[in-house]
C-alpha positions in Angstrom: 0.0 0.0 0.0 1.5 3.3 -1.1 2.2 6.0 1.5 0.2 9.2 1.2 2.4 12.0 -0.2 3.4 14.8 2.1 1.5 18.0 1.7 3.1 20.6 -0.5 4.7 23.4 1.6 3.4 26.9 0.9 6.4 28.9 0.2 6.6 32.5 1.2 8.0 34.6 -1.7 10.6 37.2 -0.9 8.5 40.2 -2.0 11.4 42.6 -1.4 13.8 41.0 -3.9 14.0 41.2 -7.7 17.2 39.2 -8.1 15.6 36.1 -9.6 14.0 37.9 -12.6 15.2 37.9 -16.2 15.6 41.5 -17.0 15.5 44.9 -15.3 12.2 45.8 -17.0 10.5 42.5 -16.3 11.7 42.3 -12.8 11.4 45.9 -11.7 9.4 48.0 -14.2 8.9 51.0 -12.0 12.6 51.2 -11.0 13.6 50.8 -14.7 11.1 53.5 -15.7 12.2 56.1 -13.2 15.8 55.5 -14.2 14.9 56.2 -17.8 12.9 59.3 -16.9 15.7 60.6 -14.7 18.2 60.2 -17.5 16.3 62.9 -19.4 15.4 65.2 -16.5 18.0 66.1 -13.9 15.2 67.4 -11.6 14.1 63.9 -10.9 15.0 62.5 -7.4 14.0 59.2 -5.8 13.2 58.5 -2.2 12.2 55.3 -0.4 10.7 54.3 2.8 12.7 51.1 3.3 12.2 49.8 -0.3 15.7 50.3 -1.6 16.0 47.2 -3.7 13.5 48.7 -6.2 15.9 51.5 -6.9 19.2 49.6 -7.1 19.6 50.5 -10.8 18.7 54.1 -10.1 21.2 54.3 -7.3 24.0 53.0 -9.5 23.2 55.5 -12.3 22.4 58.5 -10.1 23.8 58.0 -6.5 23.5 61.7 -5.6 19.8 61.8 -6.5 18.6 59.1 -4.1 17.4 59.6 -0.5 16.6 56.7 1.9 14.2 57.7 4.7 13.7 54.4 6.3 10.3 53.4 7.8 9.0 57.0 7.8 6.4 57.1 5.1 4.6 60.2 6.3 7.8 62.1 6.7 8.8 61.1 3.1 5.8 62.9 1.6 6.5 66.1 3.5 10.2 66.0 2.6 9.3 65.3 -1.0 6.8 68.2 -1.0 9.6 70.5 0.3 12.0 69.3 -2.5 9.2 69.7 -5.1 8.7 73.3 -3.9 12.4 73.9 -4.6 12.1 72.8 -8.2 12.7 69.0 -8.0 10.5 66.2 -9.1 10.7 63.5 -6.4 9.5 59.9 -6.8 8.7 58.2 -3.5 8.8 54.4 -3.6 6.8 52.8 -0.9 4.9 49.6 -0.1 1.3 50.4 -1.1 -0.2 49.6 2.3 1.9 52.4 3.8 1.6 54.8 0.9 -1.7 56.7 0.3 -3.3 54.8 3.2 -0.8 56.0 5.8 0.2 59.3 4.4 -3.2 60.7 3.4 -3.0 63.8 5.6 0.5 64.7 4.4 -0.3 64.0 0.8 -3.4 66.2 1.0 -1.9 69.1 2.8 1.7 69.1 1.6 1.5 67.8 -2.0 -2.1 67.9 -3.3 -3.2 71.3 -1.9 0.0 72.9 -3.2 -0.2 71.3 -6.7 3.3 69.9 -6.3 4.9 67.4 -8.7 5.4 64.6 -6.1 5.0 61.0 -7.4 4.1 58.2 -5.0 4.9 54.8 -6.5 3.2 52.1 -4.5 4.4 48.5 -4.9 2.9 45.4 -3.4 -0.7 46.6 -3.9 -3.9 44.7 -3.4 -3.4 41.4 -1.5 0.2 41.0 -2.6 1.4 40.9 1.0 -1.4 38.6 2.1 0.6 36.4 4.4 1.7 39.5 6.5 -1.9 40.1 7.6 -4.6 42.6 6.8 -2.5 45.5 8.0 -0.4 44.9 4.9 -3.3 45.0 2.4 -3.8 47.9 0.0 -7.4 47.6 -1.0 -8.8 51.0 -0.2 -6.0 53.1 -1.7 -7.7 54.0 -5.0 -10.9 55.2 -3.2 -8.8 57.5 -1.0 -6.5 58.7 -3.8 -9.4 59.6 -6.1 -10.7 62.1 -3.5 -7.6 64.3 -3.7 -8.6 67.2 -6.1 -5.2 67.6 -7.9 -3.8 64.0 -7.8 -3.5 61.9 -10.9 -4.1 58.2 -10.2 -2.9 55.4 -12.4 -2.8 51.6 -12.1 -0.7 49.8 -14.9 -1.8 46.5 -16.2 1.7 44.9 -16.7 5.4 45.7 -17.1 5.0 47.5 -20.4 2.1 49.5 -19.1 4.1 50.6 -16.1 6.7 52.1 -18.4 3.9 53.6 -20.6 2.0 55.3 -17.7 5.1 56.5 -15.9 6.1 58.1 -19.2 2.6 59.5 -19.7 2.6 61.1 -16.2 6.3 62.3 -16.2 5.4 65.8 -17.2 2.2 66.2 -15.0 2.5 69.4 -13.0 0.7 68.1 -9.9 1.0 65.0 -7.7 0.7 61.5 -9.1 -0.1 58.1 -7.4 1.2 55.1 -9.4 -0.2 51.8 -8.1 2.0 48.8 -9.1 0.5 45.3 -9.4 3.0 42.4 -8.8 3.5 39.3 -10.9 0.8 40.0 -13.4 0.2 38.2 -16.7 1.4 40.1 -19.8 -1.1 42.2 -21.6 0.9 44.3 -24.0 3.5 42.9 -26.4 5.3 46.2 -26.4 5.2 49.5 -24.5 1.9 51.2 -25.6 1.2 54.8 -26.0 -1.5 55.8 -23.4 -2.4 59.5 -23.6 -3.5 61.1 -20.4 -6.9 60.0 -19.2 -7.6 57.4 -21.9 -8.6 53.8 -21.7 -7.1 51.6 -24.4 -9.6 49.2 -26.0 -8.0 45.8 -26.0 -10.8 43.8 -27.6 -14.1 44.7 -29.4 -17.4 43.0 -28.6 -21.1 43.8 -28.3 -22.5 41.5 -25.7 -20.9 42.9 -22.6 -18.0 45.1 -21.3 -15.1 44.1 -19.2 -13.3 47.1 -17.7 -10.3 46.7 -15.3 -7.1 48.1 -14.0 -3.9 46.6 -12.7 -3.9 42.8 -12.3 -7.6 42.8 -13.4 -6.7 43.7 -17.0 -4.9 40.5 -17.7 -7.8 38.6 -16.1 -10.3 40.5 -18.3 -8.4 39.8 -21.6 -8.1 36.1 -20.8 -11.7 35.9 -19.7 -12.9 37.5 -22.9 -11.1 34.8 -24.9 -12.9 32.1 -22.9 -16.2 33.8 -23.2 -15.8 34.0 -27.0 -14.4 30.5 -27.6 -16.6 28.5 -25.2 -19.8 30.6 -24.8 -20.1 32.6 -28.0 -20.1 35.9 -26.0 -18.2 38.8 -27.4 -16.8 41.3 -24.9 -15.5 44.9 -25.1 -12.4 45.0 -23.0 -10.8 48.2 -21.6 -7.7 48.9 -19.7 -8.8 51.4 -17.2 -5.3 52.2 -15.9 -6.1 55.9 -15.8 -8.4 56.2 -12.8 -8.1 59.9 -12.4 -8.7 61.4 -14.9 -10.6 58.6 -16.4 -12.0 58.0 -19.9 -15.6 59.1 -19.5 -16.3 59.0 -23.2 -15.2 55.3 -23.4 -17.4 54.3 -20.5 -20.4 56.1 -22.0 -19.9 54.6 -25.4 -19.4 51.0 -24.3 -22.1 51.0 -21.6 -24.6 52.4 -24.1 -23.7 49.8 -26.7 -23.4 46.6 -24.6 -25.8 47.5 -21.8 -23.8 45.3 -19.4 -20.5 46.3 -17.7 -18.4 44.1 -15.4 -15.5 45.8 -13.6 -12.5 43.8 -12.3 -10.0 45.0 -9.7 -8.0 43.9 -6.6 -9.6 46.6 -4.6 -12.6 46.8 -2.4 -16.0 47.2 -4.1 -16.0 50.8 -2.7 -14.5 53.7 -4.6 -12.5 51.9 -7.3 -13.2 51.4 -11.0 -16.6 49.8 -10.2 -17.6 53.1 -8.5 -16.2 55.1 -11.4 -18.3 53.2 -14.0 -21.4 53.4 -11.8 -21.0 57.1 -11.2 -20.5 57.8 -14.9 -23.4 55.6 -16.1 -25.7 57.3 -13.5 -24.6 60.8 -14.4 -25.3 60.2 -18.1 -28.6 58.4 -17.4 -27.5 55.3 -19.3 -29.6 52.1 -18.8 -27.1 49.3 -18.1 -26.6 46.3 -15.9 -23.5 46.7 -13.7 -21.5 44.1 -11.8 -18.2 43.9 -10.0 -15.5 41.3 -9.6 -13.7 42.8 -6.7 -13.0 42.4 -3.0 -16.0 42.4 -0.6 -16.6 45.1 2.0 -15.8 42.8 4.9 -12.8 41.8 7.0 -10.7 39.9 4.5 -9.0 36.6 5.1 -5.2 36.1 5.5 -3.1 33.8 3.5 -0.9 33.2 0.4 -1.9 35.8 -2.2 -2.7 33.3 -5.0 -5.0 31.4 -2.7 -6.7 34.6 -1.6 -7.4 35.7 -5.1 -8.8 32.3 -5.9 -11.0 32.5 -2.8 -12.4 35.9 -3.8 -12.9 35.0 -7.4 -10.2 37.2 -8.8 -9.1 34.6 -11.4 -9.9 34.0 -15.0 -12.5 31.4 -14.0 -14.0 33.8 -11.5 -14.3 36.6 -14.0 -15.8 34.2 -16.6 -18.4 33.0 -14.0 -19.3 36.6 -13.0 -19.6 37.6 -16.7 -21.9 34.7 -17.5 -24.2 35.7 -14.6 -24.3 39.3 -16.0 -24.8 38.2 -19.6 -27.7 35.9 -18.6 -29.2 38.2 -16.0 
């Protein structure tokens, strides 16, 4: 009689290291992008709150333009605002749970109210740090960031989109929040051109709309392929990486044409892209069925990120199931 196999150990990934990736862009797109931007603008500085590995390439290229502040996220925003007032363009690299969520007062008062070109790059967003506990989740950050009057908010879909949106926001006169998703599936074969406030249309369809940002975009693209090949349902698919400003015209057009919109995001159901679509549809008095594939408004579970996303339906199968409910509803 054969012996039962030992249970597979759940390995904890070192989320602070990029050493095992193939290239600088694939491993660390935000660090690669800011180094590229800095090469063309000597006003660009970088700062971190204990996230120095992300900026290893930048430190090598521009050692005099890097500031380490340690675990002092709120102070980093105030220091960055002071530097921005003196003519610099500081990029703060922080873990998303301790970015907008922790520094909201400093961001509002020091950076946003003063229209200063401070950039906050949040890595490890959503449930990427699930095994550290709910204190390390960043699932309310978009809702908060959207309320700041002068802040641009972007959430890239993949590595190429990180470079595209960081280029697109490089010349913005006011503050910018850049939300980085980790270990996402590729969406773009090359770096796209994404003009300010626009949502690239990745697939054309007439039965329903899938609109997403960050990790949700890859799920939407793959789900649309399954819906078409296995269920005969054609979906409009949009990359909603610009969350403020957002593409109101695209939302109005697709919602009016398909009449059914499913939003996908690793963010709470409150205040993210689902809210953006609902607000826009209501404002324009469009008759459409709306649904969300997002994190519920409850105390979330703790665990390995992949298992958490499976549990909450943020997978290709989960998006397909939710889309079928919407299509048949």
